[in-house]
C-alpha positions in Angstrom: 4.8 -0.7 -22.7 2.0 -1.0 -20.1 1.9 -2.9 -16.9 -0.5 -5.4 -18.6 2.0 -5.9 -21.5 4.7 -6.6 -19.0 2.6 -9.0 -17.0 1.8 -10.9 -20.2 5.5 -11.2 -21.2 7.0 -12.5 -18.0 7.3 -16.0 -16.7 6.7 -16.8 -13.0 8.5 -19.8 -11.4 6.9 -21.5 -8.5 8.1 -24.1 -6.1 6.2 -27.3 -5.2 4.1 -25.4 -2.6 3.1 -22.8 -5.2 5.3 -20.1 -3.7 6.8 -17.6 -6.2 10.6 -18.2 -6.4 11.6 -16.3 -9.6 10.5 -14.0 -12.4 11.9 -14.5 -15.9 12.0 -11.6 -18.3 13.5 -11.3 -21.8 16.7 -9.3 -22.1 14.8 -6.7 -24.2 12.1 -6.3 -21.5 14.8 -6.0 -18.9 16.5 -3.2 -20.9 13.2 -1.4 -21.1 12.6 -1.7 -17.4 16.0 -0.4 -16.6 15.6 2.5 -19.0 12.2 3.4 -17.4 13.7 3.3 -13.9 16.6 5.5 -15.0 14.1 8.0 -16.5 12.2 8.1 -13.2 15.4 8.5 -11.3 16.5 11.4 -13.5 13.1 13.1 -13.2 13.2 12.7 -9.4 16.7 14.3 -9.3 15.6 17.3 -11.4 12.5 17.8 -9.3 14.6 17.7 -6.1 17.0 20.3 -7.5 14.4 22.6 -9.1 14.7 25.2 -6.3 18.4 25.2 -6.5 18.4 25.5 -10.3 15.9 28.3 -10.1 18.1 30.2 -7.7 20.9 30.4 -10.4 24.5 29.4 -10.4 25.9 31.9 -7.9 23.1 31.4 -5.2 23.2 27.7 -5.6 26.9 27.5 -5.1 27.8 26.1 -8.5 31.4 25.9 -9.5 32.8 27.4 -12.6 34.2 24.8 -15.0 37.4 26.8 -15.5 38.0 26.6 -11.8 37.7 22.8 -11.5 38.5 21.3 -14.9 42.1 20.4 -13.9 40.6 18.1 -11.2 38.8 16.0 -13.8 41.8 15.0 -15.9 
């Protein structure tokens, strides 16, 4: 969905003075927006961790699952 598609499918609520007071979107559009934001967040996290990932598990200080699995029960 493009920005133009989104702009065409939202409703803008104005007060008597013409000031924007609310934006109404369908539940489906809202789910798509949230999914897109989560995707951006995931990509940003991976980019931030690229150097650490490339260094490998030992150099990055990763923990072995066998050493911490009891803490997650």
